[in-house]
N, C-alpha and C positions, 0 to 999 in steps of 0.2 A: 679725177676723183672718183671714189667708191659711191654707187648709187643707195648704198645702205651707211645709216651712220654707227647700228650696233646690230651685229649677227649672234645669235646661238645657234651652234651647231652641235646636234645631238647632246645636250645638254642633262646631266643629272646632278643632283643636289638634295642630298639629307641633313638632319639635325638628330644625333642620336640614334634612336632605332625607328626615325619614322622618315620615309622616304617623299620627297616634296615635286621634284622634275623629274622624270624618266624621259629620256631621251627626245627633248623639246628641239626643235628647229623654228626659227622664229628670226626675221628679218625687217628692222623697223627704217624708214624712209629715209632719207637725208634731208635738212632743210624744211623740215615738217615739224608740227608738233602731233605728237604720238601718245594717246591717254591708255593708262595700263587700269582695267575697272576690274572690278569684283569684288565679292564678301570680304569681311578680314579674315587672315588667316589663309588666301589664296595663292600669296607669293611675290605680290606686286612688290613689295619693296624690297624683297630679296632679289628681284631682277636686275632694281636699282643698285643694290649693293654688289652685285658680280660685275655689273658695270665699270663701277669705280675702285674695284678691286678690294673694297672692303669683305666681301666673302669671293670664296673660290668655288670653282665648280668640283665634284669627284669627280666627275668623270665629262669628255666633250670640251669644246672650246668657244670662248667668249672675243669677239673682236669687236674692236671700236675702233670708228673712223679709217676704217681700212686693215687694221693692223689686230694679230692677237696681242693680247694683255702682256704684257711683261712685267712678270710681278717683283722681278729682281729690281724695278725700274717706275716704282709707279708712282713718284713724285710728277717725274716727265708726262705721265698719262694725265695725271688731275689738274694739272696746269692748265690741259686743255678743255677741262671743265668747270662749267659751274653747278653749286649745290645750295639748295635750299630747303628748309624741311619745314613741318609744322611748329608752329611758335616763332620759327626764324632763328631762335638763339644768338643774338646780337652778344655782344660780350659788355658786361654791363659797367667797366670801368673804365672802356674807352668813349670818348664821342664819336658820334655820327661819324665826322671825317674822316677819323682814326678806325673805324670799324669797317668803313669801306675801303678805304685805301692800305688795308694792311698789307693783303697779296700784293698789291702793286709793289708795295715798297720792298717787301721779301725779292720781289723780282728785279729789284735797283732800278725802277722809273723816276723820270726826273721829275721834279716836281710840278713844273709846268704840266706834263703830261699825266700826273696824276689828278689833277686841279682842272684840268681841261673835260678829261674823261668823266669825273663827278659831276661836274657843271651839265655836262649834255645826259647823263644818265638822270640828276634830278629834272633837268628839262623836261626829258619823255614821261618823267612820272609825276609831274606837278608838285613837287616838292619845293619850299623857299629854302632857296641855301644858305639863309638865317637859319634854319636848324642844325647845318652842320657843327656847331659849336655845343649843341646839346647831347646830354646821355640818353641812353634808350630809356631810363624811365620818366623822361621828361615830354615823351611825344607818343602821340593814341597810337591806337592797336594796326591803325588802317596805314598811317604812318611809318610804322613798325615793319608792316608788311612791306611797302614799297621799297623800303632802306634796306630789309633783307635780299630784294632783287636786284639792286644796285650792285649790292655788295657781291653778288651771285655772277652778275655782269661785267665787274670791273674789268678784267683781262681781256674780256670782248671772246668768250669763248667760242669756240664751232659746236660744243655740245653741253645742254644745260638740263640739270638733273631737279625734277622737282616732285618731293613727297609730301604730299597734301599740304603743300606749302600756301594753300589760299585758304583754310579750312577754318583757322582760328579766327575769323572775324566775322562780323555778323554779314547777313545777308546784303544790306544795303551799302555797307563797305565795301563788301565783295565783287560787286557789281563794276564801282569805280577800278578797283584795282584790276579785276579783267580786262576793262578797257584800256587801262594803261600799260598791260602786258602787250594786249594786241597790237595796239600803236608801236610798240619796242620791237614785236616781232616783225612788223609790217615793214620797219625803218631798218633793221638789223637781222635780216633772215637768219635762223640758225637752226639746227636740231635740238628738238626740246623732247625728252618723255618726263612725263607729266603721270604721277600717282593720283587716283583719287577714286573715290568710293560713291562720289556725287555724278550720276549719269547725265543730268543737266549740265554740270560741268563740262564733261565730256564730250558733250557734242557740241556745244558752244565755242569750246578752246580749242577741238584737236582735228587736223586734218586725215588721221589714222587711228583707229582704237583698236586695242586688243582686248578680248571679253576674257577673263580668266575664272575657272574653276579652282578650288585649291590642287594644286599641282600641275594642270593641264590648261593649254590654250584651246576655249571654246570656239572662238571666232577672231580674223584677224583681218579688217577690211578698214572701208571708210565708215565715218557714222553713219552717212545714208544709206550704204547697203546693209550695214549690219541692220540699223534701224527699219528698213521697208523688207530686207530678209533675211531675219534671225534664222541662224544654224540650225536651232534644233529647239525644245520647250525652254532649256535651263537659259538660254540668252534671252526669250520672250520674257521669262519671268523679271528677270532683271531691268530688262527695258520697261517692263511697268512697274517700276519700282520707282522709274522716274519722278 
């Protein structure tokens, strides 16, 4: 198995007349939580879109789970990924059971397998199975955050992409969601790429951190190494904002 979950090789990407990435080389470790941190507009979410094929590089290559992305067969790639975003975006017309199980039903899982997986995920997340018949507007924000993680993890994907997935809840609830996420990661280790602007969140959850400025990688290392030995003044300033 590859030692990297994602590799960007001489990556170039721009929008309209603006160049964002020019010749970036970056490898993210497998079975670890990688946090992409930096100010708004530095390209963190674009990197996630390049990983799941929503965006394509202008030049260079993106490899996911050891293979170059096949843009002619993106559904096969995306079945290996879970994806959760800020605000969660649960389908309002589906109850929680149907929200979480949607992809498994499309993959023709048996009803027993779906039920067992959902109950396992709810147990991880300290969610009451009685909630499964409710609709998104009938649960709290913290519950919705955890349900969104259950949906992203339903197929037990080897790669999980989280785009500001913890930022829409209050600080007290976020502590609980973080704890449940860490418990799940301990029980089911997988590769995670987490986009966040919160340096404290990154330091708490990540095994590997990528500090970005618009279009460039300032430093990529363990959180401890970055905090103890920032590569330059820009990284040090970002750390001071914690």
